[in-house]
All heavy atoms as an XYZ file, in Angstrom:
902
protein
N      79.319     91.442    106.110
C      80.352     90.810    106.933
C      81.559     90.657    106.135
O      81.592     89.874    105.185
C      79.788     89.555    107.532
C      80.777     88.787    108.435
C      80.722     89.486    109.768
O      79.944     90.279    110.150
N      81.699     89.079    110.701
N      82.682     91.267    106.540
C      83.976     91.089    105.793
C      84.557     89.768    106.231
O      84.707     89.495    107.385
C      84.885     92.248    106.021
C      86.283     92.077    105.487
C      84.236     93.523    105.443
N      85.114     88.975    105.264
C      85.825     87.768    105.563
C      87.306     88.012    105.007
O      87.362     88.523    103.760
C      85.211     86.583    104.928
C      83.907     86.195    105.686
C      83.358     84.879    105.216
O      83.349     84.611    103.997
N      82.815     84.002    106.076
N      88.222     87.656    105.730
C      89.640     87.816    105.367
C      90.224     86.406    105.067
O      90.077     85.494    105.816
C      90.421     88.471    106.479
C      89.907     89.905    106.945
C      90.550     90.351    108.187
C      90.097     90.852    105.771
N      90.914     86.364    103.917
C      91.485     85.105    103.460
C      93.002     85.407    103.151
O      93.337     86.111    102.185
C      90.821     84.509    102.224
C      91.436     83.210    101.830
C      89.344     84.188    102.623
N      93.796     84.742    103.940
C      95.337     84.945    103.786
C      95.782     83.805    102.923
O      95.338     82.679    103.013
C      96.020     84.948    105.110
C      95.601     86.020    106.124
C      94.415     85.622    107.015
O      93.837     84.533    106.825
O      94.183     86.372    107.956
N      96.785     84.129    102.106
C      97.461     83.064    101.219
C      98.869     83.460    100.945
O      99.346     84.581    101.354
C      96.689     83.019     99.941
O      96.718     84.236     99.201
N      99.649     82.500    100.328
C     101.035     82.787     99.945
C     102.032     82.188    100.942
O     103.304     82.155    100.611
N     101.622     81.631    101.976
C     102.612     80.974    102.825
C     103.143     79.703    102.232
O     102.782     79.212    101.230
N     104.181     79.119    102.921
C     104.788     77.950    102.421
C     106.189     77.711    103.198
O     106.459     78.319    104.186
N     106.973     76.786    102.629
C     108.156     76.375    103.220
C     109.314     77.137    102.394
O     109.333     76.931    101.161
C     108.338     74.928    103.238
C     109.776     74.646    103.918
C     107.350     74.320    104.148
N     110.181     77.843    103.020
C     111.282     78.507    102.317
C     112.532     78.444    103.121
O     112.525     78.290    104.337
C     110.929     80.030    102.115
C     110.741     80.735    103.398
C     111.924     80.656    101.200
N     113.747     78.392    102.466
C     114.977     78.368    103.167
C     115.279     79.731    103.755
O     114.884     80.777    103.231
C     116.093     77.848    102.268
C     116.013     76.358    101.928
C     117.264     75.886    101.252
O     117.883     76.653    100.451
N     117.569     74.582    101.452
N     116.095     79.727    104.765
C     116.537     80.949    105.390
C     117.255     81.788    104.265
O     118.006     81.210    103.430
C     117.542     80.716    106.496
N     116.981     83.112    104.302
C     117.427     83.956    103.273
C     116.504     84.155    102.041
O     116.689     85.134    101.304
N     115.494     83.326    101.968
C     114.518     83.421    100.825
C     113.481     84.410    101.063
O     113.475     85.220    102.098
N     112.532     84.386    100.124
C     111.437     85.488    100.159
C     110.091     84.717     99.924
O     109.979     83.753     99.316
C     111.683     86.478     99.039
O     112.848     87.191     99.175
N     109.115     85.371    100.462
C     107.722     85.063    100.177
C     106.883     86.279    100.133
O     107.283     87.286    100.713
C     107.165     84.125    101.387
C     107.546     82.638    101.416
C     106.999     81.998    102.583
C     107.067     81.963    100.174
N     105.742     86.239     99.403
C     104.826     87.316     99.396
C     103.438     86.831     99.785
O     102.849     85.904     99.154
C     104.718     87.935     97.956
C     103.924     89.170     97.887
C     103.647     89.580     96.502
N     103.083     91.030     96.376
C     102.374     91.330     95.382
N     101.997     90.547     94.397
N     101.944     92.633     95.375
N     102.975     87.428    100.791
C     101.655     86.995    101.328
C     100.533     87.953    100.915
O     100.893     89.146    100.592
C     101.685     87.047    102.912
C     102.693     86.200    103.631
C     102.508     86.306    105.170
C     102.838     84.723    103.187
N      99.387     87.399    100.672
C      98.249     88.276    100.327
C      97.101     88.092    101.270
O      96.856     87.001    101.766
C      97.872     87.925     98.893
N      96.300     89.123    101.440
C      95.089     88.995    102.358
C      94.016     89.654    101.514
O      93.991     90.822    101.305
C      95.385     89.791    103.581
S      93.860     90.019    104.557
N      93.078     88.777    101.093
C      91.940     89.243    100.247
C      90.630     89.368    101.139
O      90.425     88.397    101.904
C      91.701     88.322     99.127
N      90.011     90.494    100.972
C      88.749     90.670    101.710
C      87.579     90.358    100.844
O      87.424     91.014     99.697
C      88.706     91.967    102.341
N      86.652     89.603    101.352
C      85.416     89.489    100.598
C      84.417     90.515    101.207
O      84.153     90.512    102.382
C      84.754     88.070    100.763
O      84.497     87.780    102.128
N      84.007     91.417    100.351
C      83.299     92.608    100.881
C      84.277     93.732    100.900
O      85.506     93.574    100.882
N      83.722     94.889    101.042
C      84.545     96.070    100.946
C      85.116     96.463    102.403
O      84.437     96.537    103.357
C      83.660     97.367    100.463
O      83.223     97.094     99.148
N      86.422     96.615    102.297
C      87.123     97.101    103.530
C      86.925     98.547    103.644
O      86.991     99.324    102.707
C      88.639     96.821    103.479
C      88.905     95.344    103.287
C      89.330     97.381    104.662
C      90.401     95.032    103.076
N      86.495     99.012    104.843
C      86.363    100.363    105.057
C      87.680    101.171    104.651
O      88.740    100.832    105.305
C      85.973    100.695    106.486
C      85.875    102.102    106.883
C      85.071    102.993    106.121
C      86.447    102.627    107.991
C      84.953    104.303    106.391
C      86.338    103.950    108.304
C      85.574    104.825    107.509
N      87.595    102.003    103.754
C      88.860    102.636    103.187
C      89.544    103.487    104.200
O      90.752    103.642    104.087
C      88.441    103.498    101.998
O      87.539    104.538    102.358
N      88.899    103.907    105.266
C      89.541    104.647    106.325
C      90.394    103.862    107.307
O      91.060    104.415    108.120
N      90.140    102.512    107.293
C      90.881    101.609    108.270
C      92.223    101.435    107.815
O      92.591    101.318    106.678
C      90.142    100.292    108.264
C      88.832    100.362    109.259
C      88.048     99.221    109.200
C      88.597    101.307    110.159
C      86.927     99.207    109.916
C      87.459    101.318    110.856
C      86.639    100.255    110.796
O      85.464    100.166    111.638
N      93.090    101.319    108.843
C      94.440    100.818    108.664
C      94.383     99.339    108.496
O      93.373     98.617    108.964
C      95.331    101.191    109.809
N      95.315     98.727    107.861
C      95.494     97.268    107.807
C      96.762     96.771    108.386
O      97.710     97.510    108.310
C      95.344     96.788    106.335
C      94.031     97.155    105.632
S      92.562     96.267    106.326
C      93.071     94.588    106.059
N      96.644     95.580    108.846
C      97.912     95.105    109.595
C      98.094     93.677    109.363
O      97.135     92.897    109.101
N      99.361     93.255    109.489
C      99.724     91.778    109.475
C     100.243     91.481    110.833
O     101.001     92.171    111.445
C     100.781     91.523    108.397
C     100.330     91.428    106.946
C     100.340     92.408    106.096
C      99.792     90.208    106.432
N      99.803     91.965    104.880
C      99.447     90.600    105.016
C      99.512     88.942    106.871
C      98.964     89.711    104.182
C      98.943     88.056    105.902
C      98.682     88.433    104.660
N      99.729     90.298    111.297
C     100.187     89.745    112.589
C     100.717     88.377    112.336
O     100.538     87.848    111.237
C      98.923     89.515    113.510
C      98.281     90.726    114.078
C      97.405     91.536    113.230
C      98.432     91.082    115.383
C      96.805     92.652    113.764
C      97.768     92.197    115.839
C      96.974     92.946    115.018
O      96.381     94.093    115.667
N     101.537     87.898    113.348
C     101.965     86.469    113.238
C     101.982     85.794    114.597
O     102.072     86.527    115.650
C     103.378     86.460    112.666
C     104.472     87.029    113.502
C     105.801     86.965    112.792
N     106.945     87.449    113.561
C     108.093     87.660    113.102
N     108.358     87.417    111.743
N     109.072     88.164    113.806
N     101.760     84.521    114.623
C     101.691     83.774    115.879
C     102.522     82.527    115.632
O     102.187     81.567    114.892
C     100.266     83.414    116.197
C     100.143     82.730    117.566
C      98.643     82.692    117.982
O      97.736     82.838    117.171
N      98.473     82.534    119.300
N     103.636     82.489    116.402
C     104.507     81.306    116.449
C     103.913     80.257    117.456
O     103.158     80.624    118.298
C     105.889     81.749    116.897
N     104.254     78.971    117.258
C     103.761     77.992    118.117
C     104.028     78.327    119.574
O     105.150     78.580    120.034
C     104.494     76.717    117.717
C     104.822     76.987    116.243
C     105.104     78.437    116.206
N     102.924     78.213    120.337
C     103.123     78.395    121.825
C     103.283     79.920    122.189
O     103.600     80.104    123.405
N     103.201     80.865    121.240
C     103.391     82.270    121.672
C     102.076     83.066    121.235
O     101.240     82.559    120.627
C     104.579     82.823    120.800
C     105.943     82.128    121.229
C     107.049     82.785    120.622
C     108.364     82.184    121.051
N     109.556     82.866    120.478
N     102.129     84.280    121.688
C     100.955     85.176    121.408
C     101.079     85.711    120.071
O     102.113     85.636    119.391
C     100.912     86.354    122.386
C     102.136     87.237    122.321
C     102.083     88.416    123.370
O     101.392     88.288    124.410
N     102.795     89.426    123.055
N      99.942     86.207    119.603
C      99.904     86.861    118.275
C     100.489     88.215    118.362
O     100.038     89.010    119.126
C      98.382     86.879    117.814
C      98.235     87.286    116.401
C      96.749     87.096    115.986
N      96.306     85.751    116.084
C      95.038     85.354    115.750
N      94.179     86.284    115.346
N      94.772     84.061    115.997
N     101.399     88.492    117.569
C     102.102     89.806    117.538
C     101.794     90.544    116.229
O     101.828     90.006    115.175
C     103.563     89.587    117.738
C     103.989     89.058    119.112
O     103.290     89.410    120.087
O     104.968     88.254    119.146
N     101.837     91.801    116.358
C     101.673     92.708    115.200
C     103.023     92.978    114.538
O     104.020     93.327    115.199
C     101.018     94.076    115.617
C     100.764     95.114    114.613
C      99.788     94.643    113.574
C     100.332     96.402    115.199
N     103.151     92.774    113.279
C     104.391     92.953    112.670
C     104.512     94.151    111.651
O     105.592     94.640    111.449
C     104.885     91.676    111.904
C     105.093     90.553    112.913
C     103.867     91.263    110.813
N     103.376     94.490    111.116
C     103.322     95.583    110.097
C     101.924     96.181    109.997
O     101.004     95.475    110.133
C     103.807     95.162    108.811
N     101.931     97.508    109.810
C     100.674     98.206    109.623
C     100.813     99.208    108.446
O     101.935     99.728    108.126
C     100.172     99.032    110.817
O     101.150     99.980    111.162
C      99.930     98.090    111.959
N      99.637     99.547    107.755
C      99.645    100.518    106.763
C      98.324    101.259    106.875
O      97.260    100.627    106.991
C      99.843     99.848    105.362
C      99.861    100.916    104.247
C      98.728     98.851    105.036
C     100.333    100.434    102.895
N      98.449    102.587    106.923
C      97.246    103.404    107.083
C      96.536    103.598    105.736
O      97.063    103.114    104.650
C      97.641    104.802    107.583
O      98.391    105.527    106.516
C      98.424    104.731    108.852
N      95.370    104.162    105.753
C      94.639    104.360    104.532
C      95.415    105.340    103.556
O      95.247    105.233    102.362
C      93.283    104.996    104.876
O      93.426    106.236    105.549
N      96.251    106.113    104.163
C      97.059    107.074    103.330
C      98.380    106.454    102.874
O      99.104    107.119    102.156
N      98.670    105.241    103.259
C      99.906    104.573    102.863
C     101.048    104.616    103.757
O     102.114    104.111    103.475
N     100.871    105.227    104.884
C     102.017    105.258    105.908
C     102.224    103.907    106.534
O     101.163    103.233    106.945
C     101.788    106.306    106.979
O     101.691    107.569    106.493
N     103.387    103.531    106.696
C     103.733    102.170    107.188
C     104.476    102.153    108.438
O     105.164    103.137    108.742
C     104.441    101.356    106.138
O     105.675    101.981    105.839
C     103.660    101.208    104.847
N     104.436    101.085    109.204
C     105.157    100.948    110.466
C     105.425     99.442    110.661
O     104.635     98.619    110.231
C     104.385    101.480    111.607
C     105.279    101.683    112.821
O     106.444    101.978    112.626
N     104.771    101.633    113.994
N     106.643     99.164    111.200
C     106.931     97.759    111.340
C     107.569     97.474    112.813
O     108.124     98.293    113.377
C     108.154     97.456    110.307
C     107.711     97.717    108.847
C     107.905     98.874    108.174
C     107.091     96.671    108.113
C     107.522     99.082    106.877
C     106.698     96.807    106.898
C     106.901     98.027    106.277
O     106.408     98.254    104.934
N     107.395     96.212    113.121
C     108.047     95.751    114.291
C     109.630     95.786    114.070
O     109.927     95.521    112.962
C     107.592     94.360    114.695
N     110.301     96.035    115.131
C     111.708     96.006    114.961
C     112.328     94.738    114.419
O     113.312     94.740    113.740
C     112.329     96.323    116.251
C     112.209     97.739    116.861
O     111.888     98.609    115.922
O     112.384     97.998    118.013
N     111.722     93.675    114.723
C     112.210     92.346    114.265
C     112.116     92.126    112.807
O     112.787     91.357    112.192
C     111.486     91.264    114.979
O     110.052     91.334    114.749
N     111.271     92.865    112.011
C     111.101     92.690    110.661
C     111.507     93.945    109.809
O     111.489     93.911    108.600
C     109.671     92.302    110.374
C     109.316     91.135    111.102
C     108.725     93.445    110.481
N     111.760     94.993    110.539
C     112.152     96.301    109.893
C     113.324     96.053    108.921
O     114.313     95.533    109.219
C     112.422     97.360    110.925
C     112.283     98.723    110.455
C     112.510     99.681    111.537
C     111.262     99.596    112.497
N     111.329    100.647    113.578
N     113.143     96.561    107.696
C     114.156     96.512    106.678
C     114.146     95.180    105.849
O     114.805     95.043    104.799
N     113.270     94.264    106.314
C     113.135     92.990    105.615
C     111.741     92.781    105.049
O     111.602     92.063    104.046
C     113.406     91.768    106.510
C     114.851     91.854    107.058
C     115.205     90.570    107.826
N     114.337     90.389    109.066
C     113.566     89.302    109.196
N     113.544     88.393    108.300
N     112.829     89.203    110.305
N     110.733     93.276    105.714
C     109.310     93.064    105.255
C     108.772     94.405    104.689
O     109.175     95.533    105.313
C     108.427     92.667    106.478
C     108.647     91.259    106.955
C     109.703     90.497    106.593
C     107.794     90.751    107.847
C     109.972     89.212    107.008
C     107.908     89.383    108.336
C     109.042     88.723    107.942
N     107.849     94.358    103.757
C     107.204     95.512    103.190
C     105.724     95.228    103.111
O     105.292     94.292    102.467
C     107.689     95.809    101.843
O     109.182     96.038    101.931
C     107.074     97.085    101.254
N     104.893     96.132    103.747
C     103.404     95.950    103.640
C     102.911     96.951    102.608
O     103.450     98.070    102.439
C     102.763     96.258    104.964
C     101.298     95.936    104.934
C     103.126     97.654    105.497
C     100.639     95.979    106.359
N     101.905     96.442    101.831
C     101.279     97.400    100.854
C      99.790     97.037    100.756
O      99.409     95.979    101.283
C     101.955     97.218     99.487
O     101.888     95.859     98.996
N      99.045     97.888    100.113
C      97.650     97.633     99.994
C      97.149     98.164     98.641
O      97.635     99.062     98.087
C      96.907     98.249    101.117
C      96.861     99.780    101.153
C      96.297    100.348    102.434
N      94.840    100.135    102.565
C      94.136    100.410    103.701
N      94.822    100.819    104.708
N      92.776    100.176    103.648
N      96.133     97.385     98.125
C      95.471     97.786     96.855
C      93.961     97.849     97.240
O      93.230     96.848     97.266
C      95.731     96.707     95.770
C      95.120     97.044     94.444
O      94.210     97.897     94.385
O      95.662     96.627     93.468
N      93.503     99.093     97.470
C      92.172     99.327     97.953
C      91.219     98.877     96.792
O      90.089     98.400     97.156
C      91.954    100.769     98.317
C      92.717    101.094     99.589
O      92.961    100.253    100.482
N      93.034    102.413     99.733
N      91.487     99.079     95.657
C      90.602     98.638     94.562
C      90.344     97.140     94.520
O      89.252     96.710     94.136
C      91.139     99.136     93.249
N      91.368     96.397     94.970
C      91.188     94.941     94.949
C      90.871     94.441     96.395
O      90.807     93.252     96.553
C      92.534     94.334     94.550
C      92.775     94.600     93.016
C      94.081     93.775     92.590
C      94.407     94.106     91.168
N      95.648     93.351     90.636
N      90.699     95.331     97.287
C      90.518     94.949     98.728
C      91.519     93.852     99.211
O      91.182     92.885     99.762
C      89.090     94.314     98.824
C      88.026     95.377     98.855
O      88.207     96.478     99.316
N      86.830     95.011     98.334
N      92.833     94.150     98.874
C      93.825     93.208     99.207
C      94.959     93.950     99.846
O      95.392     95.059     99.455
C      94.329     92.503     97.839
O      93.152     91.866     97.318
C      95.356     91.482     98.238
N      95.542     93.237    100.812
C      96.828     93.694    101.449
C      97.863     92.679    101.228
O      97.653     91.485    101.266
C      96.502     93.890    102.949
C      97.775     94.468    103.647
C      95.386     94.841    103.262
N      99.087     93.151    101.021
C     100.174     92.300    100.812
C     101.265     92.446    101.906
O     101.440     93.462    102.534
C     100.876     92.571     99.391
C      99.864     92.572     98.304
C      99.273     93.686     97.846
C      99.588     91.265     97.729
C      98.304     93.595     96.812
C      98.645     91.219     96.663
C      98.077     92.380     96.255
O      97.078     92.323     95.156
N     102.085     91.375    102.010
C     103.306     91.430    102.841
C     104.415     90.743    102.135
O     104.410     89.570    101.969
C     103.083     90.743    104.247
C     104.249     90.909    105.209
C     104.302     92.420    105.692
C     104.051     90.056    106.420
N     105.360     91.581    101.639
C     106.569     91.075    100.987
C     107.560     90.740    102.082
O     107.963     91.629    102.828
C     107.159     92.023     99.990
C     108.409     91.663     99.302
C     108.214     90.437     98.404
O     107.260     90.352     97.695
N     109.168     89.533     98.484
N     108.034     89.514    102.102
C     108.960     89.166    103.202
C     110.271     88.701    102.590
O     110.245     87.721    101.789
C     108.438     88.034    104.033
C     106.994     88.358    104.598
S     106.439     87.091    105.801
C     106.289     85.711    104.730
N     111.338     89.361    102.785
C     112.666     89.045    102.241
C     113.653     88.732    103.370
O     113.396     89.022    104.521
C     113.156     90.273    101.505
C     112.313     90.634    100.261
O     111.870     89.712     99.581
O     112.041     91.814    100.069
N     114.742     88.084    103.050
C     115.837     87.771    104.026
C     115.155     87.030    105.189
O     115.399     87.399    106.383
C     116.563     89.017    104.423
O     117.116     89.650    103.387
N     114.311     86.047    104.938
C     113.646     85.391    105.940
C     114.610     84.560    106.862
O     115.596     84.091    106.379
C     112.585     84.391    105.340
C     111.306     85.111    104.850
C     110.588     84.201    103.873
C     110.470     85.473    106.047
N     114.143     84.508    108.103
C     114.980     83.824    109.144
C     114.102     82.789    109.782
O     112.872     82.849    109.760
C     115.341     84.847    110.220
C     116.134     86.080    109.687
C     116.360     87.051    110.875
C     117.132     88.285    110.416
N     117.404     89.244    111.518
N     114.715     81.773    110.415
C     113.902     80.654    110.996
C     112.939     81.265    112.082
O     111.835     80.685    112.214
C     114.953     79.852    111.697
C     116.145     79.960    110.793
C     116.118     81.375    110.312
N     113.325     82.310    112.743
C     112.465     82.925    113.758
C     111.221     83.622    113.169
O     110.346     84.110    113.903
C     113.199     83.883    114.643
C     113.989     84.932    113.887
C     115.518     84.506    113.764
O     115.783     83.329    113.433
O     116.348     85.420    114.001
N     111.192     83.724    111.790
C     109.966     84.254    111.150
C     108.869     83.212    110.958
O     107.705     83.527    110.589
C     110.261     84.827    109.822
C     111.211     86.004    109.881
O     111.036     86.875    110.789
O     112.136     86.127    109.066
N     109.237     81.941    111.320
C     108.193     80.874    111.189
C     107.057     81.090    112.107
O     107.211     81.240    113.314
C     108.915     79.544    111.591
O     109.902     79.186    110.660
C     107.921     78.483    111.622
N     105.851     81.135    111.536
C     104.620     81.423    112.240
C     103.425     81.290    111.341
O     103.581     81.192    110.086
C     104.712     82.847    112.809
N     102.237     81.384    111.918
C     101.070     81.534    111.118
C     100.830     83.114    110.948
O     100.811     83.799    112.072
C      99.796     80.919    111.734
C      98.572     81.102    110.805
C     100.133     79.430    111.881
N     100.646     83.575    109.801
C     100.449     85.000    109.566
C      99.037     85.333    109.274
O      98.320     84.574    108.450
C     101.315     85.462    108.336
C     102.732     85.548    108.770
C     103.557     84.364    109.016
C     103.391     86.802    108.898
C     104.904     84.432    109.281
C     104.735     86.876    109.240
C     105.501     85.750    109.474
O     106.754     85.869    109.734
N      98.510     86.328    109.964
C      97.028     86.818    109.837
C      97.063     88.279    109.451
O      97.998     89.046    109.724
C      96.419     86.696    111.172
C      96.369     85.280    111.722
C      97.410     84.835    112.525
C      95.236     84.386    111.544
C      97.449     83.586    113.159
C      95.234     83.130    112.142
C      96.300     82.720    112.894
O      96.284     81.483    113.503
N      96.009     88.672    108.786
C      95.766     90.064    108.572
C      94.492     90.573    109.185
O      93.597     89.746    109.537
C      95.693     90.353    107.081
S      94.286     89.836    106.220
N      94.339     91.879    109.376
C      93.140     92.413    109.892
C      93.117     93.860    109.612
O      94.149     94.409    109.316
C      92.943     92.074    111.411
C      91.444     91.875    111.757
O      90.644     92.744    111.472
N      91.225     90.814    112.470
N      92.022     94.521    109.900
C      91.848     96.009    109.696
C      91.187     96.591    110.789
O      90.380     95.982    111.584
N      91.373     97.916    111.015
C      90.766     98.580    112.061
C      91.385    100.041    112.290
O      91.882    100.601    111.457
N      91.188    100.454    113.550
C      91.655    101.750    113.912
C      93.091    101.699    114.503
O      93.312    100.960    115.477
C      90.692    102.413    114.952
C      89.225    102.569    114.410
C      88.314    103.094    115.520
C      89.188    103.591    113.258
N      93.979    102.468    113.935
C      95.338    102.592    114.363
C      95.500    103.901    115.148
O      95.341    104.927    114.590
C      96.251    102.493    113.192
C      97.826    102.485    113.526
C      98.179    101.250    114.381
C      98.619    102.574    112.284
N      95.723    103.747    116.520
C      95.869    104.840    117.255
C      97.200    104.879    118.017
O      97.973    103.854    117.951
C      94.786    105.007    118.318
O      94.975    103.990    119.290
C      93.380    104.740    117.737
N      97.512    105.914    118.792
C      98.741    105.987    119.535
C      98.750    104.901    120.660
O      99.733    104.477    121.161
C      98.987    107.369    120.192
C      99.260    108.385    119.070
C      97.779    107.740    121.064
N      97.575    104.404    121.018
C      97.394    103.475    122.061
C      97.475    102.002    121.531
O      97.561    101.141    122.255
C      96.132    103.633    122.852
C      96.103    104.920    123.598
O      97.076    105.342    124.064
O      95.016    105.598    123.523
N      97.353    101.927    120.193
C      97.380    100.537    119.725
C      96.575    100.391    118.400
O      96.078    101.334    117.870
N      96.409     99.142    117.961
C      95.663     98.766    116.728
C      94.500     98.062    117.186
O      94.671     96.944    117.709
C      96.636     97.904    115.787
C      96.054     97.706    114.467
C      95.238     98.698    113.829
C      96.322     96.561    113.788
C      94.732     98.446    112.504
C      95.869     96.334    112.530
C      94.994     97.213    111.924
N      93.333     98.645    116.935
C      92.082     98.014    117.400
C      91.327     97.392    116.146
O      90.696     98.090    115.349
C      91.164     99.055    118.050
C      91.894     99.612    119.317
C      92.664    100.753    119.158
C      91.661     99.041    120.454
C      93.277    101.266    120.334
C      92.333     99.539    121.611
C      93.180    100.624    121.470
O      93.745    101.105    122.605
N      91.473     96.061    115.948
C      90.929     95.398    114.803
C      89.453     95.353    114.906
O      88.787     95.337    115.928
C      91.562     93.886    114.685
C      93.005     94.041    114.602
C      91.117     93.076    115.823
N      88.828     95.299    113.714
C      87.405     95.381    113.514
C      86.783     94.160    112.843
O      85.532     94.000    112.784
C      87.035     96.603    112.696
C      87.128     97.902    113.508
C      86.207     97.996    114.688
N      86.277     99.195    115.419
C      87.043     99.315    116.566
N      87.670     98.280    117.053
N      87.087    100.440    117.247
N      87.588     93.277    112.300
C      87.037     92.184    111.528
C      87.302     90.847    112.274
O      88.266     90.764    113.078
C      87.652     92.126    110.091
C      87.478     93.408    109.299
C      88.650     94.099    108.796
C      86.225     93.948    109.140
C      88.391     95.263    108.118
C      86.002     95.102    108.336
C      87.131     95.826    107.894
O      86.947     96.943    107.192
N      86.650     89.879    111.839
C      86.830     88.509    112.334
C      88.201     87.984    111.806
O      88.477     88.300    110.572
C      85.649     87.586    111.991
O      84.493     88.020    112.544
N      88.807     87.240    112.534
C      90.159     86.687    112.106
C      89.923     85.647    111.051
O      89.010     84.774    111.180
C      90.837     86.097    113.282
C      91.359     87.090    114.240
C      90.769     87.417    115.391
C      92.461     87.955    114.048
N      91.499     88.508    116.018
C      92.541     88.804    115.243
C      93.489     88.167    113.113
C      93.515     89.750    115.356
C      94.464     89.113    113.315
C      94.512     89.853    114.389
N      90.740     85.602    109.996
C      90.844     84.431    109.071
C      91.494     83.295    109.653
O      91.975     83.332    110.789
N      91.820     82.361    108.742
C      92.558     81.111    109.227
C      94.054     81.292    109.180
O      94.799     80.515    109.773
C      92.208     79.953    108.299
C      90.685     79.570    108.477
C      90.351     78.384    107.577
C      88.891     77.906    107.700
N      88.524     76.823    106.851
N      94.573     82.369    108.512
C      95.953     82.589    108.431
C      96.656     81.689    107.398
O      96.010     80.821    106.838
N      97.934     81.998    107.233
C      98.750     81.285    106.234
C     100.047     80.912    106.954
O     100.643     81.868    107.610
C      98.899     81.966    104.955
O      99.568     81.142    104.031
C      99.664     83.329    105.159
N     100.497     79.602    106.796
C     101.623     79.195    107.577
C     102.889     79.437    106.817
O     102.981     79.127    105.556
C     101.594     77.689    107.883
C     102.723     77.013    108.554
C     102.946     77.664    109.944
C     102.514     75.531    108.730
N     103.817     80.098    107.456
C     105.152     80.383    106.854
C     106.172     79.621    107.679
O     106.304     79.659    108.914
C     105.511     81.905    106.863
C     106.999     82.031    106.463
C     104.618     82.655    105.950
N     106.936     78.734    107.023
C     107.965     77.952    107.684
C     109.284     78.262    107.113
O     109.461     78.030    105.828
C     107.739     76.401    107.532
O     106.391     76.151    108.127
C     108.749     75.590    108.294
N     110.274     78.687    107.798
C     111.559     79.059    107.289
C     112.562     78.012    107.894
O     112.726     77.905    109.113
C     111.996     80.527    107.735
C     113.289     80.816    107.116
C     110.933     81.490    107.306
N     113.213     77.323    107.032
C     114.080     76.239    107.290
C     115.576     76.718    107.342
O     115.846     77.625    106.625
C     113.925     75.006    106.418
O     114.287     75.381    105.111
N     116.472     76.079    108.107
C     117.828     76.467    108.141
C     118.575     75.842    106.970
O     118.196     74.903    106.418
C     118.390     76.171    109.505
O     118.233     74.601    109.738
C     117.754     76.869    110.631
């Protein structure tokens, strides 16, 4: 049973940077894509970035050019570098892994607790 633990969140001023990490206890299936989601208060959980097993990345328009997703398969860890942060990036950030298709991202693991990112003005 894979468990996902997100870390690296905190309080940062607008324009600042944070680097999130998602560590998996147990081996992540190397063929799975990995993704970062976020959920702002009172809103649904949205996908913000994905990375395939081959390293191809994709981003939501709202974070494109500011966020960078990467993965270290040897360490079973996925990262999200967040630069030029805006107050609207405030949310709990989660990671997960699964099948990335033209129809969507179908996650395969249980959700972790997430890590809170707060961007102040």
